[in-house]
N, C-alpha and C positions, 0 to 999 in steps of 0.2 A: 343658377336659374337661366333659361333659356328663351325668356318669353312666357312664360306658367300665369297661372291666375294669382298662382300664391295667398297670401294675405289679404283679408277685405276685413275693412272697419278697425283696422290698427290689432287684433288678434285671432280672428276667426281664418280658417285655411279652407277657401272652398276647396271642393271634390267632385268629381267626375263618376259617376258609379254608369259603367257597360252593361248591357242585360242580352246576353245571344246567348243561344244554345249550346253551341262549340265553343271550346278555346285548347289551348295548345294543353296534351300531347295528343288530344284528338288529332285526324288528319284532313277536315274540312277545311279549305282552302279560307272559308270565311273565319274559322276559328284562327287562323297564321294571320291574318291580314288584322284582327280587330288583338291579336296578342301585340304585335310591333306595334299597332297605335298608342296600346296601352302604354308598350314599355317607354316609346318615343314619349308620349305624353307626360308620364313620371319624371323622365330624364328632365322635362321643360319646367319642373319645378311643382307640377299641378297633382294632386292627390287623385288615385286614381283605382279605384275599385271596381271588380267583374262579378258581375252573376250568373251564373255556369254550371251545365251539369256533368258527368263524369263523360267519359270516350265512351262513344256509340255510334259514329257516324259513319268508318269504313267497317272491314271484315275485322271480327273477332281478334285474328292475330296482330290488326295494328292498334287492338287497345292496350295502354300502357298505364300502368299501377301508379296513381296518385294520390293526394291528399283532399280531403274534405275541406280544408281550410288551411290555405298556407302562402307566402309572401311570396310572388313568381318574379324574380327581375324588377323589384319596387315597386308589384303591383299587389294589391291584396285580392284573392283568388277565393270564391266559397264556391262551392259546388254542391248542387242540390241533387238528393238519388233519385233515377227516375227508371221507367223499364229503359230495356236497353235488347229492344227487337231490330235494333238498324232500319237504316231509310232505303231498302228493297222492297219494301211490298206497303202498300197503303194500308194496312194494319199497322205494320210497324212505326210508319213514323209518325200517323194519327196517336196511337199511343205514347210513344215517348214524349212526344209535344204536348201532348194535355197533362202529362205526370211533372213535365217542368213547368207549364205553365201555373197551375192549379197552386202549388206552394210557395211559388214564385209570385203570384199572384195576393197572397196572406202577406209574406215578409213584407209587399210593397207599401199596402196600405196601414203596415204598422212600423214604416221605418222610418229613422228621421229624414226630415224634407230639408229642415234650414243647412242654407251653405251648400247646397248639393244641386248637381244637373245631373238627371237620370236619361241617358243613351239608350232607345231602345230599338234594337234592330228586326229587319225581317226576318230574322231568322228563329224560331219559327215564322212561319207571315203573318200571322195574327198577333205575335205578341203585343204589338204597339196598343191594343185596346186595355191593356192593364195601364200602361198611362193615362190614356182616358179614362178612364173609371175613375182610378185616383184623384186625378185633377178635378173632378167633379165635386169631389167629398171634403177635400184638402188642397192645399195650395202645392202642387206639384209642377215644378219646372222641368220640363221633358222634352229631347229632341228625337224624330224620326229619322233613324239610317236605314236607307232604303234600298236595299240588294237588287232584290227580287220583287217584282211588283205582281200580288197576287189581287184578286180572283183573276188576272189578266190569261197568264201562263198556264192555270187550270184549266180555261177555255179554250186555249191556242192549241191543248196537246190531246182535248180531249177529254180532259176530266171531269168537267163539269158544264154543261148545255147552256148555252149564251141565250140569257133571257129567263133562264131558271129563278125563282123564287131564292135560292141560294145564293146566287150572283146578285141579284138585287140587294139583297140583304148584306153580302159581304161591302158592294159597293157605298150602303148606307153607314155602314160601322168603320170603312175607310174614312169615310168623308168626317168622322168626330176624331180619330184619330189624328188625321192632318191639320185639322181646322183648330185642333185644342193644344196639337204643338206649337213650343215656342220658334223651332224651327226645323225644317227636314233637309237631309244634305242627300243629296242622289249622285249618281256614279257619271252624268250624262246630260247635256242639253234637251234630247228627245223625253230625257225623263220626267226632266223639268216640265216642256211643257204639257207630260202627260197629268200632272200633281195639278198644276193650276188649271185646267183646262175642264179636266174631270170632278176634283174636287171644289173649284172655288176657292184656290189657298190665293195669298196676294204674293205674286212675283219676289217680294222682299224677303219671304219669309220660306223660299225654296232656293238653296244654296248646291252648286254643282263642286264637287271636290272627288276629283278622282281616283283612280287605285294608285298603287304605288308597288314597289320591289327595292327591296334593301339593297343595295350596292355594296356592303361589305358580305354578307353572306351570299348572294348569287353576285357571279362576275364569269366572266369569260375563261374558258378555258378549251385548250385543242383538245377534240375527241381522241385523237390519240391517248392523249393520257389521261382517259377516264375508264375504270372499272369497269363501270356498267357496258359501256361502249366493246371494249376487248373483250368480257364477260360473253357477250353474243353476237361477236362480230359485226358491229356496227360501224368499228374502227373500219374494216375493208368494203364498207359500201357505202353509197349514196341514201342516207338516211333523213327519212321526213320524219317529225316527231311529232304529236299530241299526246302533252302531260297534262293530266287533272280530269276535272268531271265529267264521267261518259254518260252524262244527262241528256234528260229532253230538250233541251234548248238550244241542243246545237244539232248541227249539218253533219253526220259522218256519212249519211247516203251517196256522197260528191265522192268523197275520201277514196270509200271502197270502188266505185266505179272507177276512177282512175286508176286504182292499184289494178284492177282488172283490163283495165285497158293494157298496163304496162308491164302482165304480168309474166311475159317471154325476156324482160330483163332481169337477169339476176340480180345484175348489180344496185339496182333499187330497191329499198327495203321502207316500208310504213311501220310506226310503230307507236303502239297505243297504251298509256300509261293511267291506270287510274281506276275505279269504277262508278257504278252508278246503274240508272235506269234503263241505259239502254246499250250496258255490256252485253246482256244478252243476246239483243239483236243483232252486234258487232258478230258475236261469235256466231250466228245462224247464218250471216252473209256469207262470213268468210268461208264457211262448210258446204253453204250452198254454189257456191263459184268453186269451191277447190282450191282458195288462195293460199300461196305458201309464202306470199311476199309481203303477208301483213303479220306484226307478233302485238301481242296483248298480253299486259302485266299488269301486276297489281300496284297500288298507291307504293311508292319508295318512303323508306324513314325519312325524316326530316333532315337530318346528319346529312343522308347520301342524296338531297333536291339537285344540290349542284352539281353534283359530278351526274347525275342522269339527262337535267335538260341538257347539260354540254355535250352528253351521247348523240348526237345529229350535227347534220350540216344547214339544216332547216328548221323551223317550229312551222308545225301547224294551229293557225286561230281559227273557230267558225261560230256563228251565233245562227240560230236558224230562223226560217222565213217567219215575220212577225213579231219577232223578240226586240226588236230594236226599242229601244225606251221603255222595257218590263225588267230587260237585264242586259249586265256586259260583261263580257270575257274576261275576269282577271288573270287569266295566263297570258294573255297579251303582254303586261306589265313585266313579267316573269321571262316573258321571252324577249324584250328587251333588253333586262339587264345583264343576260346571257352574250348577248352582242350576237343573237342569231337572225338571219334573216326571217321574214315572216313570210308565209303563204296565207292568206286571208279569206275565208269566205263568209260572204253576207251579201245581203241585198245590195244593189245599185242604191246610191245614193245616203248610204250608213256612215255614222259615227266611224262607225271601224275600218272603211273605207275611205273615211278622210284622214283616219288618223295615220295611219299605213302608207298613204298618199304625200302628205304633207312632210312625216318624218325620212321620208323614203328609206325606211327601212326594210321595204321587201315588195312585195308584188300580189296584189290582190284579183280575184275573180268571183264573179257571181253565182249563186247559189246555182246546181244543178248543171253548170256549163263544163262539162268533164273534159272538153277540146283546150277551154281556157286555162284550167288548172292545169293539164298534162301539159300546155306550151310552156308556162309558168313554172315547171320544173323543169323542160329541156333548157328552158333561159337561163337558170340559174346555173343547173349544171355545166354549161358549156362553158361559162365564163365565171372563172374563179376571183377575179378580180373585182368584179361586179358586186360578186358574193359579199368579199371582205370589206368592200364600200358600204353596202347595206348592214352588215351586223357590226361596224364600226359606227354608223348613224342610228343604227338602234339605241347601242350603249350609249349615246352623246344626247337621244332624246329622252330617255332614263334619267341620267345624271342631272339632265337642266330641267326636266318638266314631273319626273314621277316618282318621287323619292319621300322616301318617309318623313324627312325631316318638313319638309316642303307642307307634305301634308298634315300633320299633326299640326303645325300652325295655323293652317285653314281651320282645321277643326278647332282648335285655342281661340278664333276668330269669333267661330259660329257658337261655342259655347259664350263667349260676353256678351254674345248679341242675345243667345236664352234668358243669359243674369239678369241682363237690361231690359227684356222683353216684356208684351203686356201680355193678357191671356186673349181667349179664342175667339173673342167677339171681334177684335181686328183683323186676327189672321181671314177673314172672308173677305173678297175681290167683290166692291159693289158691281152688282148687275144694272142691268139699261131698265 
């Protein structure tokens, strides 16, 4: 064992139960992160179980067959059968989520709770309500893992009206979820501020744990040796790669406008790999502008991820205006892992800007500033020595600060806090 909780009370073994809609072999980034976390915690000597559903996140061609019940890399995985309409429509997302939530809630109300800590993620965003409801009627030690904060994102992207009764009700439910939780895990300091100030949760019950990358699965490789690069000719061009969710929380317009500005330079290529709610918009903008220097690809198989991530000269990482604190781009860590300079786009003063600057792993420009982005691209392209230094700094930052082993130890620490913690009443901060 490497720091696991192991046996308690002489004979009993504590188990971590992770509840997340997506899990391997689904292509969702949160599913991969949860899988890596579960496997690493299991390696540390703690029993880990996962409640999830069958693959439904990406396009149908990415759905791989898997078992309803299996032990996968030391983790006990149980999948619930749900609708599988996919996430590209509101109806599909809601149907898939609700058909996951209802049977899961029944299981949780009747599941064994002794010697178990339950970790509810924010996928789907109201998953934690199950933990709050169960904790009202029985002893239920649970943690909330916040990836994306709703309803903040729904309001930001215009899917929900600010001040509506739905938004107010959602915030009331969130307050119960976070205050009844033994601990809440967030991805950045801004997210902690949001939970503490908006929902009145004591700061010592909100823990910041950054996401990670696996240094063994993702590692630097020369672009010229990558099959994906050779297949599409990226080995012969200065290639800028965005790989991940083409969703509503990211700024693509600045990237597209930069590509438009550089349309006459046949040696530069912008590449988008992934799927999501903004993919159709990206295609529409490419067609409107008649751009030939942007390629769009579907998600690559997980087995080929290292190859595709290395098929570029620099990684593009963005986060949309107003998203700071309610989401954080996990692709930043995979970019660090493959040792590519990062071209980051965010609001001034954001955590992404700070991390890029402090680690010296790339260059930052503000959202909407096409001139700054184009200048940064030119600065990288003209200085191969600087690019190499940034790539090395990226890999070193990941190895020192953002590994799965370091993250797993932090999750185990929070699990111990949850085991020792008190119930909801002491989670509320004292107001004047």
